[in-house]
MDTraj code that builds the backbone (N, CA, C; nanometers):
import mdtraj as md
import numpy as np

residues = "ALA VAL GLU LEU ALA PRO ARG ALA ALA LEU ALA PHE ALA ARG ILE ALA ARG SER GLU VAL GLU ALA ARG PHE SER TYR CYS PRO ASP TRP VAL GLU ASP PHE ALA THR ALA GLU GLU PRO GLY LEU ALA ARG ARG LEU HIS ARG GLU LEU GLU LYS ARG LEU LEU GLY ASP ARG GLU ARG GLY PHE THR SER VAL GLY PRO HIS ALA ASP GLU LEU ASP VAL PHE LEU GLY GLU ARG LEU ALA ARG PRO TYR ALA SER GLN GLY GLN SER ARG ALA LEU VAL LEU ALA TRP LYS LEU ALA GLU ILE GLU ASN LEU GLU ALA GLU THR GLY ILE LEU PRO LEU LEU LEU LEU ASP ASP VAL SER SER GLU LEU ASP PRO GLU ARG ASN ALA PHE LEU MET GLU THR LEU ALA ALA SER GLY ALA GLN THR PHE LEU THR THR THR ALA ARG SER HIS VAL GLU ARG ALA ALA SER ALA ASP ALA ARG TRP LEU HIS VAL HIS LYS GLY ALA VAL GLU PRO PHE".split()
xyz = np.array([
    [1.2382, 1.7154, 0.8448],
    [1.0797, 1.7851, 0.8228],
    [1.0655, 1.7649, 0.6662],
    [1.2015, 1.8355, 0.5836],
    [1.1914, 1.8815, 0.4208],
    [1.1448, 1.6991, 0.3736],
    [1.1453, 1.6514, 0.4231],
    [1.0739, 1.4658, 0.3015],
    [0.9117, 1.4538, 0.3849],
    [0.9141, 1.4817, 0.4866],
    [0.7994, 1.4698, 0.5611],
    [0.6616, 1.5976, 0.5195],
    [0.7657, 1.7090, 0.4741],
    [0.6351, 1.7867, 0.4689],
    [0.5836, 1.7972, 0.3477],
    [0.6165, 1.7597, 0.2265],
    [0.4796, 1.7363, 0.1788],
    [0.4239, 1.5965, 0.1377],
    [0.4572, 1.5017, 0.2259],
    [0.3678, 1.3944, 0.2325],
    [0.2638, 1.4459, 0.2875],
    [0.2824, 1.4816, 0.4475],
    [0.2223, 1.5411, 0.5327],
    [0.0990, 1.6138, 0.4926],
    [0.1484, 1.7156, 0.3870],
    [0.0792, 1.8510, 0.3390],
    [-0.0608, 1.7305, 0.2282],
    [0.0373, 1.6378, 0.1783],
    [-0.0986, 1.5282, 0.0543],
    [-0.1483, 1.4794, 0.1761],
    [-0.1448, 1.4298, 0.2814],
    [-0.1868, 1.3769, 0.3669],
    [-0.3545, 1.4036, 0.4649],
    [-0.3063, 1.5373, 0.4688],
    [-0.4034, 1.6008, 0.5188],
    [-0.4851, 1.6721, 0.4160],
    [-0.4751, 1.6797, 0.2509],
    [-0.5634, 1.6945, 0.2285],
    [-0.6586, 1.5707, 0.2426],
    [-0.5781, 1.4736, 0.1930],
    [-0.6818, 1.3204, 0.1948],
    [-0.8054, 1.2927, 0.3215],
    [-0.7322, 1.3440, 0.3812],
    [-0.8014, 1.3366, 0.5539],
    [-0.8848, 1.4204, 0.5462],
    [-0.8471, 1.5981, 0.5433],
    [-0.9553, 1.6603, 0.6159],
    [-1.0368, 1.6696, 0.4674],
    [-0.9951, 1.7393, 0.3690],
    [-1.1053, 1.7249, 0.2248],
    [-1.1474, 1.8453, 0.2634],
    [-1.1139, 1.9088, 0.2338],
    [-1.1133, 2.0756, 0.3090],
    [-0.9905, 2.1668, 0.2165],
    [-1.0855, 2.2838, 0.1730],
    [-1.0018, 2.3911, 0.1130],
    [-0.8966, 2.4002, 0.1729],
    [-0.8602, 2.4434, 0.2867],
    [-0.6881, 2.5574, 0.3470],
    [-0.6263, 2.4089, 0.3314],
    [-0.5215, 2.4171, 0.2501],
    [-0.3722, 2.3744, 0.2683],
    [-0.3378, 2.3834, 0.4039],
    [-0.2653, 2.2569, 0.3560],
    [-0.1449, 2.2751, 0.5421],
    [-0.0498, 2.2655, 0.5299],
    [0.0086, 2.3277, 0.5946],
    [0.2207, 2.3500, 0.5328],
    [0.2602, 2.3455, 0.6817],
    [0.4362, 2.2925, 0.6548],
    [0.4799, 2.1920, 0.7732],
    [0.5964, 2.3058, 0.7508],
    [0.6381, 2.3683, 0.8419],
    [0.8109, 2.4346, 0.8240],
    [0.8889, 2.4108, 0.9389],
    [0.9917, 2.3586, 0.9012],
    [1.1160, 2.3433, 1.0148],
    [1.2026, 2.4204, 0.9903],
    [1.2152, 2.4574, 1.0718],
    [1.3242, 2.5713, 1.1056],
    [1.4329, 2.5983, 1.2602],
    [1.5361, 2.5424, 1.3140],
    [1.5582, 2.4945, 1.3959],
    [1.5980, 2.6628, 1.4231],
    [1.6072, 2.7221, 1.5668],
    [1.6418, 2.8603, 1.5998],
    [1.8165, 2.8448, 1.6312],
    [1.8557, 2.7736, 1.6124],
    [2.0474, 2.7684, 1.6025],
    [2.1288, 2.7798, 1.5274],
    [1.9945, 2.7770, 1.3307],
    [2.0697, 2.7969, 1.2445],
    [1.9676, 2.8889, 1.1091],
    [2.0482, 3.0069, 1.0570],
    [1.9356, 3.0957, 1.0255],
    [1.8957, 3.0256, 0.9131],
    [2.0250, 2.9944, 0.8649],
    [1.9662, 2.9590, 0.6331],
    [1.9814, 2.8478, 0.6328],
    [1.8877, 2.7688, 0.6968],
    [1.8746, 2.6171, 0.7441],
    [1.8001, 2.5981, 0.5844],
    [1.6638, 2.6440, 0.5169],
    [1.6333, 2.5984, 0.4102],
    [1.7571, 2.6077, 0.2518],
    [1.8653, 2.6410, 0.3296],
    [1.9817, 2.6310, 0.2039],
    [2.1244, 2.5915, 0.2503],
    [2.0927, 2.5567, 0.3792],
    [2.2206, 2.5016, 0.3643],
    [2.2419, 2.3251, 0.3682],
    [2.3528, 2.3068, 0.3529],
    [2.3484, 2.2004, 0.3087],
    [2.4199, 2.1036, 0.4631],
    [2.3552, 1.9213, 0.3961],
    [2.3368, 1.8808, 0.5528],
    [2.4953, 1.8437, 0.5737],
    [2.5981, 1.8349, 0.5590],
    [2.7617, 1.8344, 0.5759],
    [2.7596, 1.9391, 0.6805],
    [2.7051, 2.0148, 0.6661],
    [2.7553, 2.1799, 0.7505],
    [2.6971, 2.1992, 0.8431],
    [2.5887, 2.1398, 0.7951],
    [2.4966, 2.2153, 0.9030],
    [2.4777, 2.0679, 1.0525],
    [2.4969, 1.9011, 1.0063],
    [2.5799, 1.8779, 1.1276],
    [2.7146, 1.9169, 1.1697],
    [2.8007, 1.9461, 1.0967],
    [2.8771, 2.0449, 1.1623],
    [2.8315, 2.1842, 1.2448],
    [2.7476, 2.2568, 1.2153],
    [2.7177, 2.3321, 1.2879],
    [2.6335, 2.3130, 1.4655],
    [2.5637, 2.2291, 1.3988],
    [2.4874, 2.1564, 1.4887],
    [2.6258, 2.0896, 1.6179],
    [2.6783, 2.0326, 1.5415],
    [2.8295, 1.9668, 1.6563],
    [2.8777, 2.0574, 1.7286],
    [2.8849, 2.1539, 1.6630],
    [2.9677, 2.3316, 1.7200],
    [2.8646, 2.3840, 1.8493],
    [2.7684, 2.3882, 1.7958],
    [2.6334, 2.4660, 1.9233],
    [2.6247, 2.3127, 2.0274],
    [2.6521, 2.1520, 2.0388],
    [2.5806, 2.1357, 2.1192],
    [2.7447, 2.1432, 2.1578],
    [2.8504, 2.1299, 2.1906],
    [2.9977, 2.1366, 2.2333],
    [2.9512, 2.2944, 2.3031],
    [2.9724, 2.4062, 2.3016],
    [2.9299, 2.5066, 2.3427],
    [2.8333, 2.5249, 2.4953],
    [2.7662, 2.4486, 2.4310],
    [2.6814, 2.3955, 2.5503],
    [2.6421, 2.2707, 2.6622],
    [2.7433, 2.2139, 2.6075],
    [2.7922, 2.0835, 2.7267],
    [2.7538, 2.0997, 2.8657],
    [2.8732, 2.2372, 2.8816],
    [2.8851, 2.2311, 3.0512],
    [2.6649, 2.2894, 3.1213],
    [2.6663, 2.3577, 3.0536],
    [2.5946, 2.3751, 3.0690],
    [2.4694, 2.2760, 3.0451],
    [2.4607, 2.1896, 2.9986],
    [2.3014, 2.1374, 2.9705],
    [2.3727, 2.0449, 3.0583],
    [2.4651, 1.9571, 3.0875],
    [2.5308, 1.8867, 3.2123],
    [2.4875, 1.9038, 3.3248],
    [2.4902, 2.0704, 3.3893],
    [2.3748, 2.0688, 3.4909],
    [2.3072, 2.0659, 3.5396],
    [2.2127, 2.1724, 3.3561],
    [2.0741, 2.1191, 3.4096],
    [2.0230, 1.9538, 3.3171],
    [2.0933, 1.8885, 3.3024],
    [2.0834, 1.7336, 3.3069],
    [1.9896, 1.7127, 3.1817],
    [2.0049, 1.8063, 3.0667],
    [1.9722, 1.7467, 2.9455],
    [2.0271, 1.8704, 2.8110],
    [1.9800, 1.7951, 2.6994],
    [2.0261, 1.9033, 2.6108],
    [1.9539, 1.9426, 2.5192],
    [2.0255, 2.0871, 2.5228],
    [1.8808, 2.1932, 2.4962],
    [1.8925, 2.2673, 2.3607],
    [1.9942, 2.1500, 2.2534],
    [1.9972, 2.2283, 2.1088],
    [1.9860, 2.0367, 2.0540],
    [1.9132, 2.0906, 1.9467],
    [1.9241, 1.9685, 1.8902],
    [1.7033, 1.9137, 1.8226],
    [1.7442, 1.8412, 1.7036],
    [1.5618, 1.8476, 1.6677],
    [1.4602, 1.8603, 1.8033],
    [1.5308, 1.7478, 1.8923],
    [1.4083, 1.7556, 1.9730],
    [1.3629, 1.8783, 2.0314],
    [1.4179, 1.9845, 2.0465],
    [1.4479, 2.0583, 2.1057],
    [1.3662, 2.2004, 2.0395],
    [1.3545, 2.1695, 1.8905],
    [1.2781, 2.2806, 1.7551],
    [1.1761, 2.2410, 1.7654],
    [1.1148, 2.3629, 1.6822],
    [0.9336, 2.4276, 1.6741],
    [0.9256, 2.3794, 1.5137],
    [0.8102, 2.2893, 1.5580],
    [0.7793, 2.2349, 1.4077],
    [0.6453, 2.3475, 1.3103],
    [0.6500, 2.4430, 1.2642],
    [0.5506, 2.4894, 1.3011],
    [0.4587, 2.4575, 1.1619],
    [0.3412, 2.4318, 1.1950],
    [0.2288, 2.3604, 1.1286],
    [0.1122, 2.5108, 1.1355],
    [0.0872, 2.4981, 0.9578],
    [0.0081, 2.6263, 0.9296],
    [-0.1485, 2.5554, 0.8790],
    [-0.2399, 2.6071, 0.8394],
    [-0.3227, 2.5829, 0.8016],
    [-0.3670, 2.7151, 0.6777],
    [-0.3566, 2.7327, 0.5830],
    [-0.3542, 2.8216, 0.4999],
    [-0.2247, 2.9340, 0.5284],
    [-0.2805, 3.0536, 0.5658],
    [-0.1535, 3.1778, 0.5868],
    [-0.1326, 3.1022, 0.7807],
    [-0.2385, 3.0646, 0.8500],
    [-0.1853, 3.0828, 0.9283],
    [-0.1925, 2.9744, 1.0141],
    [-0.0988, 2.9834, 1.1948],
    [-0.0506, 2.9032, 1.2077],
    [-0.2260, 2.7982, 1.2622],
    [-0.1664, 2.6891, 1.2705],
    [-0.2709, 2.6042, 1.3267],
    [-0.2826, 2.6488, 1.4616],
    [-0.1247, 2.6092, 1.5718],
    [-0.1977, 2.5841, 1.7023],
    [-0.3256, 2.6696, 1.7865],
    [-0.3267, 2.8292, 1.7324],
    [-0.4516, 2.9070, 1.8448],
    [-0.5734, 2.8873, 1.7352],
    [-0.5095, 2.7911, 1.5851],
    [-0.6942, 2.8513, 1.5047],
    [-0.7426, 2.7846, 1.4653],
    [-0.6847, 2.6009, 1.5134],
    [-0.7345, 2.4649, 1.4360],
    [-0.7996, 2.4169, 1.5391],
    [-0.9186, 2.3355, 1.4564],
    [-1.0409, 2.3012, 1.5630],
    [-1.0238, 2.1594, 1.6050],
    [-1.0596, 2.1006, 1.7131],
    [-0.9987, 2.0050, 1.7562],
    [-0.9469, 1.8802, 1.6339],
    [-1.0721, 1.8117, 1.5771],
    [-1.1078, 1.8110, 1.4631],
    [-0.9483, 1.8236, 1.3427],
    [-0.9298, 1.9477, 1.3031],
    [-0.8353, 1.9612, 1.2658],
    [-0.7155, 1.9130, 1.2830],
    [-0.6909, 1.9465, 1.4116],
    [-0.5444, 1.9565, 1.5198],
    [-0.5503, 1.8065, 1.4947],
    [-0.6033, 1.6727, 1.5010],
    [-0.6204, 1.5697, 1.5180],
    [-0.5745, 1.4905, 1.3545],
    [-0.6648, 1.5931, 1.2066],
    [-0.5903, 1.5310, 1.1151],
    [-0.4787, 1.5869, 1.0905],
    [-0.4738, 1.6416, 1.1356],
    [-0.3198, 1.7332, 1.1220],
    [-0.1911, 1.6577, 1.1684],
    [-0.2598, 1.6021, 1.3151],
    [-0.1553, 1.4542, 1.3316],
    [-0.1604, 1.3226, 1.2553],
    [-0.2263, 1.3213, 1.2215],
    [-0.2117, 1.2086, 1.1884],
    [-0.1698, 1.1699, 1.0084],
    [-0.2249, 1.2976, 0.9958],
    [-0.1302, 1.3066, 0.8451],
    [0.0602, 1.3124, 0.8604],
    [0.0641, 1.3727, 0.9771],
    [0.2103, 1.3910, 1.0036],
    [0.3343, 1.2011, 1.0530],
    [0.1459, 1.1674, 1.0965],
    [0.1753, 1.0256, 1.1360],
    [0.1818, 0.9162, 0.9785],
    [0.1077, 0.9827, 0.8940],
    [0.0964, 0.8846, 0.7755],
    [0.2233, 0.9099, 0.7251],
    [0.1868, 1.0849, 0.6971],
    [0.3688, 1.0757, 0.5968],
    [0.4969, 0.9931, 0.6673],
    [0.5350, 0.9689, 0.8071],
    [0.5723, 0.9265, 0.8996],
    [0.6441, 0.8027, 0.8085],
    [0.5163, 0.7191, 0.8315],
    [0.4931, 0.5869, 0.8100],
    [0.5444, 0.5458, 0.5955],
    [0.5190, 0.6792, 0.5228],
    [0.5176, 0.6432, 0.3760],
    [0.7109, 0.6610, 0.3506],
    [0.7432, 0.7794, 0.4817],
    [0.8483, 0.7854, 0.4303],
    [0.9485, 0.6653, 0.5145],
    [0.9332, 0.6048, 0.6340],
    [1.0080, 0.4863, 0.6691],
    [1.0045, 0.4112, 0.5661],
    [0.8298, 0.3459, 0.5034],
    [0.8402, 0.2771, 0.3828],
    [0.9158, 0.3146, 0.2138],
    [0.9751, 0.4065, 0.2180],
    [1.0060, 0.4375, 0.0962],
    [1.1175, 0.4277, 0.1106],
    [1.2174, 0.4847, 0.2546],
    [1.3563, 0.4648, 0.2850],
    [1.4264, 0.3029, 0.3015],
    [1.3177, 0.2106, 0.3661],
    [1.3936, 0.1400, 0.4396],
    [1.2798, 0.0097, 0.3664],
    [1.2007, 0.0185, 0.3041],
    [1.1334, -0.0823, 0.2815],
    [1.0700, -0.1517, 0.3194],
    [1.0337, -0.0679, 0.4732],
    [0.9695, -0.2284, 0.5481],
    [0.8324, -0.0868, 0.6168],
    [0.7608, -0.1565, 0.6448],
    [0.6069, -0.0480, 0.6877],
    [0.6636, -0.0546, 0.8668],
    [0.6625, 0.0272, 0.9455],
    [0.6940, 0.0127, 1.0442],
    [0.5482, -0.0292, 1.1574],
    [0.5631, -0.0627, 1.2817],
    [0.3928, -0.0677, 1.3166],
    [0.3213, 0.0580, 1.3791],
    [0.2755, 0.1088, 1.3622],
    [0.1852, 0.2313, 1.3525],
    [0.0624, 0.1913, 1.5351],
    [0.0979, 0.3219, 1.6195],
    [-0.0348, 0.2731, 1.7239],
    [-0.1090, 0.3750, 1.7194],
    [-0.1844, 0.4059, 1.7595],
    [-0.3071, 0.4485, 1.7214],
    [-0.4430, 0.4844, 1.8900],
    [-0.4419, 0.5479, 1.9208],
    [-0.5285, 0.5783, 2.0856],
    [-0.5921, 0.6380, 2.0217],
    [-0.7433, 0.5907, 2.0634],
    [-0.9204, 0.6725, 1.9864],
    [-0.8746, 0.7235, 1.8437],
    [-0.8118, 0.7230, 1.8065],
    [-0.8385, 0.8188, 1.6781],
    [-0.9584, 0.8430, 1.6698],
    [-1.0749, 0.7464, 1.6005],
    [-1.1099, 0.8028, 1.5424],
    [-1.2326, 0.8486, 1.6117],
    [-1.2579, 0.9156, 1.8013],
    [-1.3341, 1.0333, 1.8407],
    [-1.3540, 1.1291, 1.8319],
    [-1.2545, 1.1597, 1.7671],
    [-1.2176, 1.3088, 1.6953],
    [-1.2670, 1.3384, 1.5688],
    [-1.3086, 1.2422, 1.4867],
    [-1.3368, 1.2691, 1.3592],
    [-1.4871, 1.2185, 1.3373],
    [-1.5332, 1.3312, 1.2303],
    [-1.6647, 1.2700, 1.1831],
    [-1.6423, 1.1251, 1.0955],
    [-1.7400, 1.0304, 1.0940],
    [-1.7604, 0.9373, 1.0302],
    [-1.6661, 0.9394, 0.8526],
    [-1.7082, 1.0387, 0.8078],
    [-1.6483, 1.0206, 0.6752],
    [-1.4914, 1.0423, 0.6514],
    [-1.4131, 1.1203, 0.7015],
    [-1.3752, 1.1274, 0.7811],
    [-1.1966, 0.9648, 0.8721],
    [-1.3222, 0.9049, 0.9116],
    [-1.3006, 0.8245, 1.0357],
    [-1.2786, 0.7479, 0.8880],
    [-1.4225, 0.6934, 0.8253],
    [-1.3715, 0.5827, 0.6741],
    [-1.2885, 0.5817, 0.6178],
    [-1.2284, 0.7102, 0.5995],
    [-1.0827, 0.7485, 0.4770],
    [-0.9501, 0.6782, 0.5105],
    [-0.9864, 0.7653, 0.6949],
    [-0.9149, 0.6740, 0.7253],
    [-0.8134, 0.5469, 0.8130],
    [-0.9645, 0.4753, 0.8079],
    [-0.9877, 0.3187, 0.7902],
    [-0.9521, 0.2507, 0.6697],
    [-0.9956, 0.3214, 0.5692],
    [-0.9794, 0.2610, 0.4609],
    [-0.7681, 0.3092, 0.4208],
    [-0.7902, 0.3723, 0.4506],
    [-0.5810, 0.4445, 0.4427],
    [-0.5621, 0.2947, 0.4874],
    [-0.5649, 0.3290, 0.6035],
    [-0.4598, 0.2009, 0.7197],
    [-0.4638, 0.0577, 0.6420],
    [-0.5960, 0.0568, 0.5950],
    [-0.6269, -0.1034, 0.5383],
    [-0.5352, -0.0924, 0.4500],
    [-0.4957, -0.0431, 0.3289],
    [-0.4414, -0.0397, 0.1628],
    [-0.3189, -0.0645, 0.2351],
    [-0.2460, 0.0121, 0.3795],
    [-0.1486, 0.0416, 0.3860],
    [-0.0784, -0.0616, 0.4284],
    [-0.1196, -0.1149, 0.4694],
    [-0.0560, -0.2783, 0.4943],
    [0.0367, -0.2566, 0.5925],
    [0.0249, -0.1933, 0.6905],
    [0.0750, -0.1946, 0.8309],
    [0.0173, -0.2395, 0.9046],
    [0.1629, -0.3179, 1.0280],
    [0.0743, -0.3442, 1.0779],
    [0.0136, -0.2594, 1.2136],
    [-0.1121, -0.2182, 1.2315],
    [-0.1994, -0.1100, 1.3461],
    [-0.2124, -0.1832, 1.4679],
    [-0.1752, -0.0835, 1.5824],
    [-0.2605, -0.1236, 1.6723],
    [-0.3366, -0.0276, 1.7099],
    [-0.5001, -0.0098, 1.7326],
    [-0.5766, 0.0637, 1.7643],
    [-0.6474, 0.0744, 1.9068],
    [-0.6843, 0.1632, 1.9318],
    [-0.7920, 0.1190, 2.0438],
    [-0.8373, 0.2629, 2.0350],
    [-1.0215, 0.2158, 2.0878],
    [-1.1393, 0.2727, 2.0573],
    [-1.1925, 0.2525, 2.1144],
    [-1.3657, 0.3786, 2.1716],
    [-1.4504, 0.3123, 2.2500],
    [-1.5145, 0.3133, 2.1727],
    [-1.5484, 0.2656, 2.0441],
    [-1.6756, 0.2259, 1.9856],
    [-1.6143, 0.1050, 1.9140],
    [-1.5578, -0.0367, 1.8973],
    [-1.5643, -0.0860, 1.8174],
    [-1.6154, -0.1003, 1.6270],
    [-1.6908, -0.0389, 1.6160],
    [-1.7506, -0.0214, 1.5036],
    [-1.6369, 0.1445, 1.4281],
    [-1.6028, 0.1697, 1.5176],
    [-1.5548, 0.2626, 1.4155],
    [-1.3800, 0.2680, 1.3174],
    [-1.3456, 0.1119, 1.4040],
    [-1.1829, 0.0515, 1.3255],
    [-1.2434, -0.0679, 1.2042],
    [-1.3535, -0.0711, 1.2485],
    [-1.3564, -0.2719, 1.2062],
    [-1.3072, -0.2234, 1.0722],
    [-1.3525, -0.1203, 0.9637],
    [-1.3339, -0.1256, 0.8184],
    [-1.1439, -0.1386, 0.8240],
    [-1.1068, -0.0958, 0.9076],
    [-0.9737, -0.1238, 0.8982],
    [-0.9176, -0.2485, 0.9248],
    [-0.9743, -0.3665, 0.9790],
    [-0.9516, -0.4463, 0.9759],
    [-0.9471, -0.5633, 0.9033],
    [-0.8420, -0.7019, 0.8888],
    [-0.8297, -0.7242, 0.8949],
    [-0.8824, -0.8689, 0.8500],
    [-0.8296, -0.9542, 0.8022],
    [-0.9169, -1.0973, 0.8953],
    [-0.8611, -1.1652, 0.9911],
    [-0.7134, -1.1617, 0.9855],
    [-0.6901, -1.1618, 1.1053],
    [-0.6728, -1.0875, 1.2190],
    [-0.7666, -0.9507, 1.2579],
    [-0.7579, -0.8926, 1.3306],
    [-0.7737, -0.9333, 1.4422],
    [-0.7077, -0.9032, 1.5451],
    [-0.7286, -0.9613, 1.6899],
    [-0.8074, -0.8640, 1.8092],
    [-0.9347, -0.8804, 1.8204],
    [-1.0037, -0.7808, 1.9270],
    [-0.9333, -0.8382, 2.0595],
    [-0.9203, -0.7255, 2.1254],
    [-0.9255, -0.6980, 2.2938],
    [-0.9947, -0.5882, 2.3089],
    [-1.0576, -0.6589, 2.4816],
    [-1.1196, -0.5372, 2.5038],
    [-1.0835, -0.5628, 2.7023],
    [-1.1107, -0.4132, 2.7065],
    [-1.0601, -0.4240, 2.8667],
    [-1.1459, -0.3558, 2.8971],
    [-1.1640, -0.4296, 3.0954],
    [-1.2964, -0.4477, 3.0785],
    [-1.2762, -0.4335, 3.2606],
    [-1.2963, -0.2286, 3.3345],
    [-1.2010, -0.3241, 3.4920],
    [-1.0618, -0.3956, 3.5363],
    [-1.0247, -0.2994, 3.4361],
    [-0.8385, -0.3133, 3.3820],
    [-0.8012, -0.4397, 3.3194],
    [-0.9003, -0.5433, 3.2812],
    [-0.8763, -0.7037, 3.2596],
    [-0.8929, -0.6624, 3.1342],
    [-0.7720, -0.7954, 3.0545],
    [-0.7749, -0.7378, 2.8805],
    [-0.8112, -0.9178, 2.8576],
    [-0.9686, -0.8653, 2.7309],
    [-0.9707, -1.0297, 2.7678],
    [-1.0388, -1.0159, 2.6230],
    [-1.0508, -1.1143, 2.5275],
    [-1.0607, -1.1967, 2.4224],
    [-1.1344, -1.1235, 2.3830],
    [-1.1923, -1.0320, 2.2507],
    [-1.3265, -0.9793, 2.2130],
    [-1.3402, -1.0342, 2.1479],
])
top = md.Topology()
chain = top.add_chain()
for i, resn in enumerate(residues, 1):
    res = top.add_residue(resn, chain, resSeq=i)
    for name in ("N", "CA", "C"):
        top.add_atom(name, md.element.get_by_symbol(name[0]), res)
traj = md.Trajectory(xyz[None], top)
């Protein structure tokens, strides 16, 4: 989250075009000094936590500690976003995180990942949706979008876009 948080905050500012700033904070409950700890030390601590919980985790059938069990606190201004954010703001926060993941993966590997977005345009106003579509088109990432209205996503389509229509459970060329 340390690498993703600044990227996500910037992406949210671009998508939401709001006065309210987004902040993302990841702090696992199994370590108190996460922000200042060195990575090798964190790896050792996590390994110790996993070992301590191994028997109980085996009985329950899942691993109870690790990044998958930690929380990511998302703030809008000084407030936690979960109870405060509108549906559009929540969607913009998720999209900002996804865009940050894409940017981070490309920066680390040099490869753009495949992006899957399900009906992303239905909860964004036309201006934010247009911005998102332009951002996706400019990214060069291969993107699979679903939508209830083709007009919402046409701006992101490249000349080689393949359009499909689902009707009564059948997928047909559109």
